[in-house]
N, C-alpha and C positions, 0 to 999 in steps of 0.2 A: 599590562592591563588589556591591551588590544587583543592579545591572544586569548585571554580568558573570556572576553566578551564574544569573540568569534566562536569559541567552543560552546558557550552558552546558547548562542543563536543557532548553532548546528543542532544541538540537543532539542531545542524548541521546534525546529523544523521537522525532526523525527516524529514528534507528537502531532504536528499539523498535517503531515503528508502521508502518514502510515496508519494502518489499523492498529489498535491497541496491542494485539497479539504480536505484531511485527516490530514494535519498538524494543530496542535492546534493553536488557536488564541493567539497572543502575551500576552494578558491580563491574561492568565492562566498558563504561563510558570513556574511561581513560586508557583502555587497552586496545591499541590499534590492531593487533593480531586477533584479539577476541572479537572486535567489531567486524573485521573482515570475514571471519568464520560465521558470525551471526548473519550478515547480509547475504553470504553465500547460501546459507540454509534457507533464508527467506526466499531467495530467487529460485532455489530448487523446489520448495514447497509450492510456489506459484506455477512453476513449470509442470509439476506433477498434477496440480489441480486443472491446468489447461489441457493436459494430455488426456485426463480422465473424463472431463466434462465439456469438451468443445471450447469455443472461444468465450472470452469474458462477456461479450455482447449477448451471446446466446444464453448464458447462464443467468444474466441479469434479466433478460426478457422472460424467461421461464419462471422466474421468481414471483412474478405477480406484483410485488412491491406495493408502494403507496402512491405510485404515479397515476395521475388522472389523465384521461384522454383529452386531446386538444384537436378540435376540428381543423384549425389552421395548419397544424403540424402534419396532417395526413398526406400532404404532397411529398414529404420526405420519406415515407414508408415505401418499401419495395413492392 
Protein backbone atom coordinates (compact mmCIF):
# COMPACT_ATOMS: atom_id res chain seq x y z
CA UNK A 1 0.00 0.00 0.00
CA UNK A 2 2.82 2.38 0.89
CA UNK A 3 4.49 1.80 -2.47
CA UNK A 4 1.26 2.57 -4.36
CA UNK A 5 0.76 5.80 -2.40
CA UNK A 6 4.37 6.82 -3.05
CA UNK A 7 3.94 6.17 -6.77
CA UNK A 8 0.74 8.22 -6.81
CA UNK A 9 2.47 11.11 -5.05
CA UNK A 10 5.30 10.96 -7.58
CA UNK A 11 2.82 11.21 -10.47
CA UNK A 12 1.05 14.14 -8.81
CA UNK A 13 4.40 15.90 -8.41
CA UNK A 14 4.97 15.61 -12.17
CA UNK A 15 1.79 17.59 -12.75
CA UNK A 16 2.64 20.17 -10.10
CA UNK A 17 6.27 20.77 -11.09
CA UNK A 18 6.32 20.44 -14.88
CA UNK A 19 4.68 22.05 -17.86
CA UNK A 20 1.80 20.03 -19.30
CA UNK A 21 3.88 19.10 -22.37
CA UNK A 22 6.63 17.67 -20.13
CA UNK A 23 4.41 15.33 -18.08
CA UNK A 24 4.96 11.73 -19.19
CA UNK A 25 2.08 10.06 -21.04
CA UNK A 26 -0.01 7.74 -18.86
CA UNK A 27 1.03 4.60 -20.76
CA UNK A 28 4.64 4.87 -19.44
CA UNK A 29 3.93 5.75 -15.79
CA UNK A 30 4.84 2.19 -14.74
CA UNK A 31 7.72 1.78 -17.21
CA UNK A 32 11.03 2.79 -15.59
CA UNK A 33 12.94 2.61 -18.89
CA UNK A 34 10.26 4.58 -20.73
CA UNK A 35 10.27 7.25 -18.02
CA UNK A 36 14.04 7.51 -18.20
CA UNK A 37 13.86 8.07 -21.96
CA UNK A 38 11.04 10.59 -21.52
CA UNK A 39 12.93 12.69 -18.94
CA UNK A 40 16.08 12.50 -21.08
CA UNK A 41 14.09 13.91 -24.02
CA UNK A 42 12.67 16.67 -21.79
CA UNK A 43 16.17 17.62 -20.60
CA UNK A 44 17.43 17.64 -24.21
CA UNK A 45 14.52 19.84 -25.34
CA UNK A 46 15.31 22.31 -22.52
CA UNK A 47 19.02 22.31 -23.42
CA UNK A 48 18.18 22.96 -27.08
CA UNK A 49 15.85 25.78 -26.09
CA UNK A 50 18.54 27.37 -23.93
CA UNK A 51 21.21 27.02 -26.62
CA UNK A 52 18.99 28.72 -29.20
CA UNK A 53 17.45 31.46 -27.11
CA UNK A 54 19.86 32.48 -24.36
CA UNK A 55 19.12 31.91 -20.72
CA UNK A 56 15.72 31.30 -19.16
CA UNK A 57 15.82 34.69 -17.46
CA UNK A 58 16.46 36.50 -20.75
CA UNK A 59 13.65 34.69 -22.57
CA UNK A 60 11.22 35.40 -19.71
CA UNK A 61 12.11 39.09 -19.66
CA UNK A 62 11.71 39.45 -23.42
CA UNK A 63 8.30 37.81 -23.22
CA UNK A 64 6.66 40.90 -21.75
CA UNK A 65 4.38 38.64 -19.72
CA UNK A 66 1.72 39.83 -17.32
CA UNK A 67 4.16 41.12 -14.72
CA UNK A 68 3.57 44.62 -13.43
CA UNK A 69 6.35 46.98 -12.46
CA UNK A 70 7.13 47.47 -8.79
CA UNK A 71 8.90 50.64 -7.61
CA UNK A 72 10.35 48.87 -4.56
CA UNK A 73 11.84 46.06 -6.65
CA UNK A 74 13.83 48.56 -8.76
CA UNK A 75 16.84 48.19 -6.44
CA UNK A 76 17.26 44.58 -7.60
CA UNK A 77 17.57 45.42 -11.29
CA UNK A 78 21.01 45.60 -12.87
